[in-house]
C-alpha positions, 0 to 999 in steps of 0.5 A: 681820592681819584675820579674816573670817567665811565660809560654805562651801557647794556645789551638786552639788559646785560649791563656794563661799566666801561672805562678808558683806563688801566685796571691797575688803578682799581683793587678788587674791592674797588671793582666789587663796589663799582659793580654793586647795585646799591653802593656803586654804579651797578653792572654785570661786568666792568670793561677797561679799554686802552688804545694799542694803536690807531685801529687796535684796542685792548680790553680787560673784562672783570665780573661783578665779583672782581674776577677776570673774564677772558671775553664777553660777546655782549660786552665787546659789542658795547665796547665796539659801539663806544669806540665807534662813537668816541673815535669815529672809527668803523674798522678796528679790532678789540683784543682780549686774553681770548684773542682779537675781535672785529666788529661789523656795524650793520646799522645804528642798532645792530652790531655783529662780532665774530667770536672765538672758534669753539673748543669742545672740552673733556667731559670725563672731569665732570663725573662728580657733577652728574650726581648733583645735576637735577632731573630737570636738566639734560646735558648737551655740551661742555665747550670753550669760546675763550671762556668756559660754558656748560649747556643743558636742556632744561624743563624749568627756566624759572628765576629761582631754579636758574639762580639755585642750580646755576650757582651750584653748577658754576661753583662746583669743584669740577670747575676750579675757574668757574663756568657759565651755565646755559639753560636752553629750551628749543622752540624750533630748529632756528629758535631757542629760549635761553637763561644764563648763570654767569660765573662771577656775576650770577643770573643775567638778562643776556650773555652773548658768549653763552648764547653762542655756546648754546647754539653751537652745542645745539648745532653740534648735536644736530638739534639746531640749524646754522642760523638761530634766534636766541630769545632772552628776557629782554629781546633776542640775539642772532647766532650763526655758526658753520663748523670750522668757522668762528661763531658770529653773534649779532645784537644791539648795544645801547648807551645808558648814561655817562658820569664820573666815579670816585675811588680811594 
């Protein structure tokens, strides 16, 4: 049995187990157990950080079900804060399969991160999906920020509706790799409420990339301003976007606790 040091962190309740380690040491079943809230540590995603050089770090991201994710806005901000405190660095980058990301530390509480340029995806592949979408939902956009998102306006943000409908859409045959589902209500041009069903994790308190995707979708369809506060279950994220530029996500990242985890 091997023991690995870990750090538990969260961003508005979207929680992560972060390890300075190589994911090759963990089988999928070990990742699933680690993420389990009853028999493991419990988290939405697991992040593995490995230094590339003095100012670059590699980050592999896994969902609670053991599947790999391309990037994670909240997770990257948590990883950035951990790197900052562990290595006393203020200028560095984090590399994922979706690209290289550069954090900006605004204060001890808030971190900004420029995410990927959005790519709007072809909706022709979604024709079968429309037959299953409830009347409570109005399609807004299908896009990628390195990871895929589908955004709807929704008249229902209740937990049972998000869980049931989110699972149905996220695992639909139209999305062989799964999709993150955003349920949005517009309060003002600069303010929305959002609930998210994350592929591989289920409903989460917050999802930074989905918040960014929702705001981009609203700006692209001329429903939102270029600077939007996204109201989530436990607080708010700020998203700014200008066409042809990366989206900028700003929000908190907090430590929960550190420990050692034993794996067979």
